[in-house]
N, CA, C and O of each residue as an XYZ file, in Angstrom:
856
protein
N     -14.800     -2.817    -20.217
C     -14.856     -1.276    -19.908
C     -14.309     -1.837    -18.567
O     -14.621     -2.858    -17.954
N     -13.068     -0.514    -18.196
C     -12.528     -0.583    -16.658
C     -13.375      0.461    -15.581
O     -13.141      1.669    -15.575
N     -14.028      0.054    -14.997
C     -15.197      0.009    -13.753
C     -14.589      0.385    -12.409
O     -15.171      1.199    -11.692
N     -13.385     -0.204    -12.020
C     -12.806     -0.207    -10.668
C     -11.614      0.002    -10.821
O     -11.088     -0.625    -11.740
N     -10.791      0.882    -10.054
C      -9.660      1.460     -9.750
C      -9.026      0.751     -8.503
O      -9.670      1.165     -7.538
N      -8.063     -0.125     -8.073
C      -7.833     -0.179     -6.656
C      -6.753      0.046     -6.314
O      -5.926     -0.282     -7.165
N      -6.353      0.463     -5.444
C      -4.833      1.245     -5.298
C      -4.218      0.258     -3.991
O      -4.969     -0.447     -3.317
N      -2.927      0.329     -3.794
C      -1.750      0.360     -3.056
C      -1.557      1.497     -2.520
O      -2.079      2.558     -2.863
N      -0.678      1.291     -1.521
C      -0.547      2.697     -0.195
C       0.464      3.030     -0.511
O       0.854      3.999     -1.162
N       0.998      2.131     -0.002
C       3.206      2.309      0.185
C       3.269      2.038     -1.024
O       3.001      1.083     -1.754
N       3.852      3.506     -1.150
C       5.063      3.363     -2.746
C       4.192      3.561     -3.650
O       4.553      3.803     -4.801
N       2.823      3.494     -3.289
C       2.158      4.182     -4.726
C       1.411      5.284     -4.652
O       1.435      6.090     -5.582
N       0.585      5.504     -3.467
C      -0.032      7.130     -3.084
C       1.294      7.554     -2.068
O       1.389      8.781     -2.074
N       1.979      7.141     -1.500
C       2.621      8.319     -0.494
C       4.367      7.532     -1.036
O       4.582      6.570     -1.774
N       5.030      8.156     -0.525
C       6.497      7.916     -0.317
C       6.926      7.307      1.285
O       7.709      7.754      2.124
N       5.991      6.024      1.283
C       5.989      5.599      3.312
C       6.413      4.725      3.507
O       6.103      4.046      4.485
N       7.406      4.356      2.539
C       8.236      2.453      2.898
C       9.359      3.012      3.896
O       9.526      2.265      4.860
N      10.343      4.406      3.881
C      11.075      4.091      4.600
C      10.122      4.968      6.062
O      10.736      5.159      7.112
N       9.331      5.209      5.990
C       8.492      5.523      7.321
C       8.240      4.373      8.109
O       8.420      4.372      9.327
N       7.858      3.457      7.511
C       7.055      2.309      7.858
C       8.626      1.540      8.045
O       8.718      0.934      9.113
N       9.199      1.514      7.634
C      10.508      1.319      8.157
C      11.373      1.668      9.743
O      12.008      0.883     10.447
N      11.172      2.747      9.889
C      12.184      3.729     10.920
C      11.065      3.484     11.696
O      11.465      2.775     12.620
N       9.790      3.700     11.831
C       9.147      3.245     12.686
C       8.590      1.858     13.613
O       7.903      1.827     14.634
N       9.113      0.901     12.907
C       8.754     -0.867     13.191
C      10.352     -0.786     14.004
O      10.702     -1.467     14.968
N      11.265      0.406     13.179
C      12.797     -0.113     13.978
C      12.558      0.576     15.560
O      12.578     -0.005     16.645
N      12.275      2.347     15.193
C      11.744      2.592     16.833
C      10.966      1.880     18.010
O      11.157      1.789     19.222
N       9.724      1.275     16.875
C       8.812      0.697     18.300
C       9.607     -0.613     18.510
O       8.943     -1.421     19.159
N      10.418     -0.913     18.274
C      11.180     -2.692     18.821
C      12.451     -2.553     19.199
O      13.018     -3.467     19.798
N      13.116     -1.303     18.878
C      14.590     -0.965     19.545
C      14.720     -1.536     21.110
O      15.645     -2.189     21.593
N      13.361     -1.028     21.807
C      13.930     -0.882     23.410
C      13.772     -2.825     23.471
O      13.898     -3.475     24.509
N      13.656     -3.060     22.922
C      13.777     -5.020     23.117
C      14.905     -5.601     22.556
O      15.235     -6.648     23.113
N      15.538     -5.278     21.706
C      16.812     -5.840     20.843
C      17.573     -5.390     21.338
O      17.632     -4.275     21.856
N      18.539     -6.452     21.239
C      20.278     -6.058     21.475
C      21.238     -5.418     20.513
O      22.373     -4.955     20.627
N      20.258     -5.573     19.382
C      21.289     -4.991     18.597
C      20.282     -3.805     17.203
O      19.052     -3.789     17.247
N      20.883     -3.138     16.360
C      19.671     -2.018     15.699
C      19.815     -3.279     14.311
O      20.828     -3.895     13.979
N      18.497     -3.351     13.744
C      17.584     -4.146     13.310
C      18.303     -3.368     11.569
O      18.517     -2.158     11.649
N      18.578     -3.932     10.374
C      19.230     -3.559      9.230
C      17.167     -2.822      8.284
O      16.065     -3.024      8.793
N      17.353     -2.297      7.363
C      15.942     -1.636      6.157
C      15.851     -3.050      5.757
O      14.660     -3.351      5.693
N      16.525     -3.926      5.496
C      16.048     -4.931      4.562
C      15.718     -6.519      5.352
O      15.257     -7.564      4.893
N      16.247     -6.088      6.895
C      15.898     -6.890      7.798
C      14.187     -6.981      7.960
O      13.354     -7.835      7.659
N      14.141     -5.920      8.464
C      12.544     -5.131      8.720
C      11.711     -5.319      7.307
O      10.530     -5.666      7.322
N      12.479     -5.041      6.006
C      11.582     -5.104      5.043
C      10.999     -6.512      4.766
O       9.901     -6.575      4.211
N      11.537     -7.445      5.051
C      12.017     -8.781      5.110
C      10.476     -9.513      5.389
O      10.037    -10.466      4.744
N       9.970     -9.006      6.209
C       9.007     -9.487      7.331
C       7.248     -8.511      6.613
O       6.092     -8.739      6.969
N       7.703     -7.562      5.654
C       6.171     -6.974      4.963
C       5.215     -7.692      4.515
O       5.787     -8.567      3.865
N       4.237     -7.847      4.466
C       3.248     -8.899      4.364
C       1.993     -9.090      4.982
O       0.841     -9.310      4.611
N       2.748     -8.892      6.315
C       0.925     -8.956      7.499
C       1.576     -7.294      7.306
O       2.383     -6.600      6.687
N       0.475     -7.307      8.412
C       0.387     -5.221      8.318
C       1.649     -4.919      9.676
O       2.085     -5.921     10.242
N       2.055     -3.824     10.023
C       2.918     -3.774     10.568
C       3.136     -4.592     12.018
O       4.041     -5.320     12.424
N       2.040     -4.185     12.527
C       2.044     -4.926     13.637
C       2.120     -6.344     14.014
O       2.391     -6.816     15.118
N       1.749     -7.132     12.576
C       2.943     -8.411     12.426
C       4.266     -8.322     12.450
O       4.938     -9.127     13.094
N       4.924     -7.102     11.588
C       6.191     -6.844     11.503
C       6.514     -7.136     13.469
O       7.055     -8.072     14.058
N       6.175     -6.446     13.738
C       6.728     -6.191     15.631
C       6.725     -7.402     16.272
O       7.432     -7.625     17.255
N       5.752     -8.438     15.634
C       5.561     -9.692     16.410
C       7.079    -10.566     15.893
O       7.627    -11.395     16.620
N       7.504    -10.244     14.734
C       8.709    -10.865     14.557
C       9.853    -10.316     15.057
O      10.971    -10.529     14.587
N       9.637     -9.684     15.905
C      11.043     -8.853     16.299
C      10.720     -8.889     18.164
O      11.715     -8.590     18.825
N       9.867     -9.112     18.705
C       9.182     -8.837     20.366
C       8.908    -10.238     20.731
O       9.024    -11.178     19.945
N       8.657    -10.302     21.567
C       7.644    -11.340     22.502
C       6.622    -10.630     22.429
O       6.407     -9.464     22.100
N       5.629    -12.001     22.992
C       4.448    -11.475     23.312
C       3.961    -10.410     24.550
O       2.940     -9.736     24.688
N       5.000    -10.557     25.259
C       4.973    -10.111     26.638
C       4.876     -8.238     26.337
O       4.203     -7.380     26.909
N       5.783     -8.149     25.295
C       6.245     -6.995     25.160
C       5.142     -5.986     23.550
O       5.265     -4.834     23.134
N       4.499     -6.752     23.249
C       3.481     -6.398     21.883
C       3.275     -5.655     22.668
O       4.303     -5.319     23.257
N       2.253     -5.111     23.059
C       1.200     -3.927     23.676
C       2.242     -2.523     23.069
O       2.111     -1.824     22.064
N       3.596     -2.500     24.507
C       4.181     -1.352     24.424
C       4.877     -1.277     22.892
O       4.986     -0.193     22.320
N       5.332     -2.525     22.289
C       5.480     -2.112     20.942
C       5.081     -1.414     19.715
O       5.801     -0.691     19.027
N       3.637     -1.765     19.489
C       2.352     -1.129     18.724
C       2.168     -0.064     19.417
O       2.193      0.851     18.594
N       1.940      0.507     20.790
C       2.860      1.829     21.177
C       3.304      2.602     20.625
O       2.843      3.612     20.093
N       4.494      2.098     20.717
C       5.568      2.680     20.291
C       5.444      2.969     18.630
O       5.635      4.066     18.105
N       5.208      2.162     18.179
C       4.797      2.031     16.780
C       4.111      3.455     16.558
O       4.506      4.504     16.048
N       3.016      3.083     17.108
C       1.775      4.194     16.152
C       2.144      5.851     16.778
O       1.602      6.855     16.317
N       3.095      5.872     17.826
C       3.070      6.595     18.167
C       4.447      7.487     17.376
O       4.486      8.717     17.418
N       5.245      6.877     16.857
C       6.936      6.791     16.077
C       6.226      6.800     15.014
O       6.739      7.566     14.198
N       5.172      6.256     14.577
C       4.183      6.445     12.734
C       3.594      7.407     12.831
O       3.329      7.848     11.713
N       3.035      8.311     14.017
C       2.335      9.758     13.591
C       3.342     10.605     13.890
O       2.991     11.770     13.702
N       4.428     10.499     14.270
C       5.116     11.681     15.231
C       6.150     11.856     13.272
O       6.322     12.839     12.552
N       6.533     10.514     13.130
C       7.800     10.936     12.002
C       7.402     11.131     10.405
O       8.073     11.585      9.478
N       5.955     10.575     10.443
C       5.230     10.895      9.474
C       5.266     12.829      8.604
O       5.466     13.229      7.457
N       5.026     13.350      9.619
C       5.111     15.065      9.289
C       6.505     15.227      8.786
O       6.873     16.148      8.057
N       7.213     14.304      9.213
C       8.858     14.422      8.865
C       9.051     13.524      7.699
O       9.348     14.161      6.688
N       9.001     12.685      7.588
C       9.317     11.805      6.564
C       8.828     12.292      5.149
O       9.437     12.770      4.192
N       7.414     11.975      5.385
C       6.466     12.524      4.255
C       4.931     13.006      4.328
O       3.828     12.471      4.215
N       5.318     13.994      4.519
C       4.217     14.849      5.031
C       2.895     14.978      4.013
O       1.847     15.531      4.346
N       3.143     14.360      2.702
C       2.700     15.178      1.790
C       2.568     13.781      1.036
O       3.419     12.915      1.236
N       1.021     13.461     -0.222
C       0.998     12.155     -0.756
C       2.625     12.499     -1.804
O       3.583     13.219     -1.521
N       2.305     11.441     -3.324
C       2.918     11.931     -4.229
C       2.001     12.499     -4.713
O       0.799     12.240     -4.657
N       2.776     13.655     -5.432
C       2.575     14.956     -5.749
C       1.699     14.264     -7.567
O       1.953     13.334     -8.333
N       0.728     15.293     -7.526
C      -0.638     14.578     -8.515
C      -1.655     13.603     -8.287
O      -2.729     13.526     -8.884
N      -1.148     12.717     -7.196
C      -2.288     11.410     -6.796
C      -3.499     11.640     -6.615
O      -4.415     11.142     -7.269
N      -3.645     12.723     -5.354
C      -4.912     13.484     -5.380
C      -5.570     13.614     -6.518
O      -6.496     12.879     -6.859
N      -5.064     14.689     -7.256
C      -5.717     14.775     -8.836
C      -6.091     13.502     -9.532
O      -7.210     13.119     -9.875
N      -5.046     12.986     -9.655
C      -5.339     11.508    -10.283
C      -6.595     10.781    -10.018
O      -7.299     10.365    -10.938
N      -7.017     10.549     -8.195
C      -7.975      9.838     -7.885
C      -9.328     10.909     -7.995
O     -10.365     10.284     -8.216
N      -9.476     12.096     -7.906
C     -10.278     12.803     -8.476
C     -10.873     12.984    -10.252
O     -11.922     13.539    -10.578
N     -10.305     12.624    -10.780
C     -10.311     12.628    -12.404
C     -10.828     11.455    -12.665
O     -11.782     11.454    -13.443
N     -10.370     10.174    -12.114
C     -10.886      9.125    -12.134
C     -12.410      8.628    -11.463
O     -13.244      7.756    -11.705
N     -12.222      9.776    -10.446
C     -14.187      9.958     -9.734
C     -14.650     10.070    -10.854
O     -15.301      9.309    -11.571
N     -14.078     11.600    -11.024
C     -15.146     12.289    -12.561
C     -15.539     11.072    -12.994
O     -16.684     10.849    -12.600
N     -15.027     10.062    -13.723
C     -15.150      9.203    -14.505
C     -16.455      8.057    -14.332
O     -16.905      7.176    -15.065
N     -16.914      8.736    -12.506
C     -17.163      7.351    -12.567
C     -17.264      6.064    -12.675
O     -18.123      5.261    -13.041
N     -15.755      6.027    -12.111
C     -15.484      4.726    -11.397
C     -15.131      4.465    -10.269
O     -14.596      5.398     -9.669
N     -15.271      3.191     -9.559
C     -14.954      2.679     -8.172
C     -13.513      3.307     -7.723
O     -12.514      3.443     -8.430
N     -13.649      3.572     -6.661
C     -12.153      3.618     -6.426
C     -11.557      2.975     -5.163
O     -11.699      3.878     -4.339
N     -11.034      2.052     -4.593
C     -10.687      1.662     -3.713
C      -9.740      1.262     -2.886
O      -9.434      0.114     -3.210
N      -9.130      1.619     -1.995
C      -7.563      1.538     -1.116
C      -7.632      0.196     -0.742
O      -8.737     -0.162     -0.332
N      -6.599     -0.782     -0.779
C      -6.817     -2.079     -0.590
C      -5.190     -2.374     -0.267
O      -4.418     -2.989     -1.003
N      -4.909     -1.818      0.928
C      -3.573     -1.943      1.199
C      -3.006     -2.729      2.192
O      -3.818     -2.871      3.106
N      -1.727     -3.423      2.444
C      -1.276     -4.217      3.235
C      -0.704     -4.026      4.892
O      -0.162     -4.749      5.727
N      -1.178     -2.600      4.808
C      -1.399     -1.602      6.045
C      -2.140     -2.228      7.306
O      -3.065     -3.041      7.304
N      -1.798     -1.916      7.873
C      -2.922     -1.899      9.869
C      -3.473     -0.680      9.695
O      -2.999      0.350      9.214
N      -5.175     -1.074     10.422
C      -6.288      0.212     10.402
C      -5.945      1.464     10.694
O      -6.183      2.608     10.307
N      -5.071      0.688     11.800
C      -4.514      2.189     12.511
C      -3.304      3.439     11.930
O      -3.097      4.638     12.120
N      -2.656      2.225     11.062
C      -1.147      2.982     10.336
C      -1.916      3.655      9.077
O      -1.398      4.697      8.676
N      -2.924      3.270      8.485
C      -3.604      3.395      7.130
C      -4.561      4.536      7.595
O      -4.704      5.411      6.741
N      -5.305      4.738      8.856
C      -5.718      5.653      9.349
C      -4.904      7.252     10.040
O      -5.308      8.364     10.377
N      -4.150      6.846     10.006
C      -2.882      7.892     10.409
C      -2.097      8.519      9.492
O      -1.661      9.664      9.612
N      -1.906      7.753      8.540
C      -1.499      8.291      6.924
C      -3.064      8.981      5.803
O      -2.938      9.897      4.990
N      -3.931      8.495      5.990
C      -4.813      9.484      5.462
C      -5.366     10.578      5.799
O      -5.721     11.509      5.076
N      -5.455     10.427      7.194
C      -5.392     11.428      7.844
C      -4.338     12.566      7.720
O      -4.603     13.739      7.985
N      -3.381     12.222      7.387
C      -2.026     13.184      7.412
C      -1.939     14.051      6.371
O      -1.597     15.231      6.288
N      -2.530     12.770      5.146
C      -2.414     13.185      3.828
C      -3.579     13.973      3.044
O      -3.543     14.405      1.891
N      -5.116     14.072      4.434
C      -6.217     14.513      3.509
C      -6.523     14.173      3.175
O      -7.012     14.932      2.339
N      -6.957     12.828      2.898
C      -7.179     12.052      2.177
C      -8.628     10.877      2.459
O      -9.038     10.092      1.604
N      -9.185     11.030      3.813
C      -9.832     10.270      4.453
C     -11.116     10.132      3.662
O     -11.746      9.092      3.855
N     -11.615     11.032      2.783
C     -12.940     10.747      1.858
C     -13.236     10.410      0.302
O     -14.253     10.458     -0.391
N     -11.815     10.027      0.054
C     -11.650      9.907     -0.963
C     -12.230      8.615     -1.593
O     -13.129      8.848     -2.400
N     -11.927      7.304     -1.414
C     -12.131      5.878     -1.761
C     -13.692      5.748     -1.484
O     -14.430      6.384     -0.731
N     -13.884      4.898     -2.194
C     -15.068      4.493     -2.148
C     -15.436      3.334     -0.685
O     -16.514      3.022     -0.181
N     -14.262      2.997     -0.405
C     -14.010      1.784      0.252
C     -12.591      2.006      0.632
O     -11.836      2.779      0.042
N     -12.248      1.191      1.775
C     -11.190      1.266      2.407
C     -10.821      0.163      3.034
O     -11.299      0.158      4.168
N      -9.705     -1.479      2.633
C      -9.391     -2.534      2.883
C      -8.177     -2.430      3.317
O      -7.283     -1.767      2.790
N      -8.084     -3.263      4.565
C      -6.600     -3.029      5.496
C      -6.178     -4.459      5.540
O      -6.874     -5.453      5.336
N      -4.566     -4.363      5.927
C      -4.445     -5.873      5.442
C      -4.506     -6.839      6.941
O      -5.286     -6.368      7.769
N      -4.049     -7.641      7.210
C      -4.055     -8.724      7.882
C      -2.556     -9.068      9.120
O      -1.360     -8.831      8.946
N      -3.121     -9.564     10.075
C      -1.844     -9.570     10.903
C      -1.350    -11.033     10.623
O      -0.350    -11.500     11.167
N      -1.926    -11.535      9.966
C      -1.243    -13.375      9.941
C      -0.432    -13.414      8.159
O       0.223    -14.375      7.755
N      -0.708    -12.107      7.325
C      -0.243    -12.301      6.001
C      -0.752    -11.647      5.102
O      -1.861    -11.143      5.277
N       0.173    -11.441      3.506
C      -0.750    -10.861      3.200
C      -1.912    -11.314      2.236
O      -1.921    -12.310      1.512
N      -3.034    -10.215      2.416
C      -4.259    -11.084      1.553
C      -5.064    -10.330      0.544
O      -6.263    -10.264      0.278
N      -4.029     -9.813      0.105
C      -4.628     -8.364     -1.125
C      -5.522     -9.259     -2.085
O      -6.641     -8.760     -2.208
N      -5.288    -10.905     -3.085
C      -5.572    -11.186     -3.670
C      -7.531    -11.245     -2.645
O      -8.585    -10.773     -3.072
N      -7.398    -11.670     -1.883
C      -8.906    -11.551     -1.139
C      -9.891    -10.273     -1.201
O     -11.096    -10.175     -1.434
N      -8.892     -9.342     -0.899
C      -9.278     -7.901     -0.857
C      -9.664     -8.030     -2.750
O     -10.349     -8.873     -3.330
N      -9.446     -7.685     -2.912
C      -9.693     -7.863     -4.822
C     -10.436     -8.934     -5.005
O     -11.096     -8.497     -5.948
N     -10.870    -10.070     -4.824
C     -12.148    -10.394     -5.040
C     -13.381    -10.078     -4.349
O     -14.473    -10.400     -4.817
N     -13.270     -9.566     -3.439
C     -14.048     -8.994     -2.506
C     -14.645     -7.788     -3.125
O     -15.825     -7.445     -3.058
N     -13.756     -7.242     -3.685
C     -14.160     -5.973     -4.349
C     -15.061     -6.263     -6.257
O     -15.817     -5.547     -6.914
N     -14.695     -7.091     -6.412
C     -15.570     -8.071     -7.157
C     -16.850     -7.917     -7.075
O     -17.646     -7.087     -7.513
N     -16.930     -8.990     -6.348
C     -17.911     -9.776     -5.481
C     -19.211     -8.532     -5.006
O     -20.339     -8.766     -5.440
N     -19.054     -7.502     -4.303
C     -19.393     -6.630     -3.817
C     -20.004     -5.955     -4.359
O     -21.189     -5.810     -4.056
N     -19.291     -5.126     -5.609
C     -19.855     -4.136     -6.757
C     -20.430     -4.723     -8.022
O     -20.961     -4.135     -8.964
N     -20.095     -6.688     -7.741
C     -20.432     -7.672     -8.745
C     -20.177     -6.936    -10.345
O     -21.048     -6.478    -11.085
N     -18.632     -7.003    -10.592
C     -17.793     -6.851    -11.388
C     -17.108     -8.050    -11.851
O     -16.848     -8.946    -11.048
N     -16.810     -8.134    -13.019
C     -16.080     -9.308    -13.419
C     -14.847     -8.991    -13.375
O     -14.850     -7.772    -13.208
N     -13.707     -9.382    -13.429
C     -12.337     -9.486    -12.715
C     -11.266     -8.685    -14.039
O     -10.062     -8.480    -13.881
N     -12.292     -8.218    -15.694
C     -11.901     -7.497    -16.431
C     -11.970     -6.243    -16.361
O     -11.318     -5.484    -17.077
N     -12.687     -5.935    -15.578
C     -13.153     -4.432    -15.239
C     -12.679     -3.814    -14.157
O     -13.095     -2.782    -13.631
N     -11.407     -4.790    -13.724
C     -10.877     -3.811    -12.339
C      -9.603     -3.767    -12.857
O      -9.277     -4.583    -13.719
N      -8.838     -2.934    -12.457
C      -7.187     -3.065    -12.355
C      -6.782     -2.493    -10.863
O      -7.332     -1.678    -10.121
N      -5.655     -3.227    -10.756
C      -4.758     -2.753     -9.159
C      -3.904     -1.906     -9.295
O      -3.322     -2.076    -10.367
N      -3.504     -1.005     -8.699
C      -2.328     -0.157     -9.007
C      -1.294     -0.166     -7.830
O      -1.517      0.224     -6.684
N      -0.035     -0.720     -8.356
C       0.559     -1.365     -6.964
C       2.166     -1.099     -7.390
O       2.559     -0.785     -8.513
N       2.757     -1.252     -6.524
C       4.640     -1.192     -6.569
C       5.117     -2.239     -6.353
O       6.328     -2.044     -6.463
N       4.975     -3.125     -6.140
C       6.129     -4.101     -5.210
C       5.416     -5.790     -6.653
O       4.656     -5.737     -7.620
N       6.000     -6.679     -6.170
C       6.293     -7.364     -7.499
C       5.161     -8.494     -6.891
O       4.493     -9.227     -7.621
N       5.101     -8.481     -5.636
C       4.233     -9.408     -4.781
C       2.413     -8.700     -5.489
O       1.410     -9.410     -5.558
N       2.461     -7.424     -5.849
C       1.256     -7.002     -6.060
C       1.181     -7.545     -7.489
O      -0.030     -7.618     -7.703
N       1.638     -7.840     -8.257
C       1.642     -8.750     -9.588
C       1.004    -10.114     -9.377
O      -0.012    -10.495     -9.959
N       1.831    -10.941     -8.321
C       1.161    -11.763     -7.827
C      -0.154    -12.085     -7.444
O      -0.902    -13.032     -7.687
N      -0.261    -10.817     -6.634
C      -2.028    -10.971     -6.359
C      -2.926    -10.889     -7.555
O      -3.747    -11.741     -7.893
N      -2.685     -9.847     -8.104
C      -3.467     -9.216     -9.062
C      -3.789    -10.141    -10.277
O      -4.718     -9.937    -11.059
N      -2.564    -11.596    -10.364
C      -2.771    -12.123    -11.333
C      -3.176    -13.113    -11.228
O      -3.183    -13.884    -12.188
N      -3.921    -13.636     -9.375
C      -4.209    -14.498     -8.964
C      -5.744    -14.635     -8.654
O      -6.393    -15.527     -8.107
N      -6.106    -13.347     -9.240
C      -7.623    -13.058     -9.070
C      -8.206    -12.730    -10.591
O      -9.381    -12.765    -10.954
N      -7.208    -12.452    -11.249
C      -7.615    -11.828    -12.945
C      -7.160    -11.185    -13.232
O      -6.379    -11.315    -14.175
N      -7.393     -9.857    -12.485
C      -7.606     -8.058    -12.912
C      -6.085     -7.626    -13.274
O      -5.033     -8.174    -12.947
N      -6.273     -6.666    -13.919
C      -5.603     -6.105    -14.242
C      -4.183     -5.466    -13.489
O      -4.195     -5.434    -12.259
N      -2.990     -4.968    -14.200
C      -2.001     -4.784    -12.979
C      -0.831     -3.693    -13.539
O       0.167     -4.016    -14.184
N      -1.126     -2.604    -13.215
C       0.002     -1.470    -13.331
C       0.707     -1.200    -12.297
O       0.254     -0.902    -11.192
N       2.507     -1.341    -12.773
C       2.785     -1.476    -11.215
C       4.089      0.098    -11.546
O       4.825      0.458    -12.465
N       3.791      0.490    -10.431
C       4.770      2.433    -10.540
C       5.961      2.213     -9.918
O       6.093      1.515     -8.913
N       6.761      2.742    -10.443
C       8.101      2.860    -10.299
C       8.446      4.096    -10.198
O       9.286      4.688    -10.874
N       7.565      4.640     -9.043
C       8.082      6.361     -9.095
C       8.301      6.709     -7.404
O       8.366      7.878     -7.023
N       8.432      5.256     -6.215
C       8.998      5.533     -5.437
C      10.704      5.549     -4.777
O      11.671      4.918     -5.203
N      10.662      6.137     -4.059
C      12.559      5.272     -3.616
C      13.131      4.334     -3.563
O      14.283      4.001     -3.839
N      11.677      3.535     -2.917
C      12.209      2.017     -2.681
C      11.454      1.675     -3.871
O      10.226      1.726     -3.935
N      12.220      1.327     -4.802
C      11.155     -0.205     -5.714
C      12.427     -0.747     -6.210
O      13.615     -0.438     -6.297
N      11.251     -2.136     -6.623
C      12.105     -3.174     -7.400
C      11.814     -3.655     -8.841
O      11.306     -4.643     -9.372
N      12.411     -2.418     -9.243
C      12.413     -2.364    -10.541
C      12.365     -3.473    -11.647
O      11.517     -3.682    -12.515
N      13.816     -4.273    -11.277
C      14.150     -5.635    -12.053
C      13.505     -6.720    -11.616
O      13.336     -7.534    -12.525
N      13.057     -7.067    -10.531
C      11.823     -7.760    -10.141
C      10.299     -7.339    -10.600
O       9.307     -8.059    -10.711
N      10.398     -6.421    -10.749
C       8.727     -6.123    -11.496
C       8.974     -6.207    -12.899
O       8.242     -7.073    -13.380
N       9.663     -5.697    -13.706
C       9.738     -6.376    -15.012
C       9.738     -7.488    -15.476
O       9.235     -7.831    -16.546
N      10.561     -8.440    -14.359
C      10.553     -9.794    -14.766
C       9.385    -10.690    -14.467
O       9.392    -11.920    -14.511
N       8.097     -9.685    -14.068
C       6.620    -10.616    -13.742
C       5.769    -10.194    -15.126
O       4.646    -10.601    -15.423
N       6.600     -9.276    -15.883
C       5.639     -8.522    -16.905
C       4.437     -8.086    -16.398
O       3.653     -9.034    -16.347
N       3.891     -6.921    -15.948
C       3.126     -6.264    -15.729
C       2.418     -5.614    -16.625
O       3.068     -4.879    -17.369
N       0.886     -5.680    -16.831
C       0.319     -5.091    -18.127
C       0.428     -3.902    -18.624
O       0.100     -3.577    -19.765
N       1.164     -2.803    -17.305
C       1.903     -2.120    -18.015
C       2.673     -1.329    -16.421
O       2.230     -1.548    -15.294
N       3.653     -0.586    -16.674
C       5.233      0.026    -15.777
C       4.675      1.118    -15.733
O       3.956      1.303    -16.715
N       4.695      2.093    -14.872
C       4.012      3.891    -14.635
C       5.383      4.346    -13.761
O       5.465      4.053    -12.568
N       6.250      4.945    -14.325
C       7.216      6.020    -13.966
C       6.952      7.372    -13.590
O       7.808      8.206    -13.291
N       5.550      7.562    -13.627
C       4.992      9.068    -13.009
C       3.459      8.653    -13.248
O       2.817      7.946    -14.025
N       3.166      9.743    -11.812
C       1.567      9.407    -11.913
C       0.856     10.136    -13.516
O      -0.249      9.738    -13.882
N       1.546     11.092    -14.270
C       1.164     11.091    -15.541
C       0.539      9.908    -16.276
O      -0.509      9.748    -16.903
N       1.949      8.872    -15.846
C       1.680      7.584    -16.797
C       0.333      6.637    -16.822
O      -0.450      6.245    -17.687
N       0.508      6.466    -15.242
C      -0.501      6.639    -14.631
C      -1.949      6.832    -15.008
O      -2.782      5.948    -15.204
N      -2.115      8.215    -15.079
C      -3.230      8.573    -15.573
C      -3.539      8.016    -16.901
O      -4.532      7.313    -17.086
N      -2.652      8.340    -17.878
C      -3.047      7.695    -19.244
C      -3.010      6.637    -19.808
O      -3.423      6.534    -20.963
N      -2.471      5.521    -19.074
C      -3.157      4.084    -19.092
C      -4.160      4.092    -18.580
O      -5.022      3.383    -19.100
N      -4.464      4.733    -17.567
C      -5.834      4.011    -17.437
C      -6.956      4.725    -18.221
O      -8.055      4.170    -18.202
N      -6.796      6.178    -19.083
C      -7.852      6.611    -19.762
C      -7.767      5.898    -20.845
O      -8.799      5.455    -21.350
N      -6.853      5.718    -21.258
C      -6.937      4.135    -22.689
C      -7.452      2.911    -22.299
O      -7.220      1.954    -23.038
N      -8.295      2.690    -20.998
C      -8.588      1.889    -20.401
C     -10.244      1.975    -20.438
O     -10.934      0.986    -20.687
N     -10.901      3.552    -20.100
C     -11.878      3.738    -19.582
C     -12.753      3.729    -20.963
O     -13.971      3.904    -20.923
């Protein structure tokens, strides 16, 4: 029986991937002699946004670039993605009404996660919030922490995420994985190739699948 649902953020809770890319680009542009492409920035994902910054600027410019990142992220959030995906808040409230543990485990940094949750008015929806590391992706560790902290077994937990790497992370720990493909920047072929437990093209698909596990 399902006891805990762990959500990714970017591309799962909100359509924030463009926001992340644009904010990083704006943060590092004064320290670059050319403009970075979207793919160049996306290729640095895994670590938190500050980790992406380190890929493009010298250590002496890191603090200033991070300040620019947070300023750009907060400002552009209101323009690019002012609200979460329609229906996702209601989905989380529905799952909580079923007495499920609801966790956010994201590769975002603590600061950008805080800005996003405040923008979306979702600060109090999750039982626990886990953010990423500057050193690289740590989602398997996050999932294992949830299992240990709540004294669950892996088969009582599911991760909801949009990236192929989310599938790898869930499989590493042995939890179920539902891949969502309703954002504007998705990797459908790569996701399908990894054969997740479910592929969801809408929030309603996610609700139906999770309900079948309760």
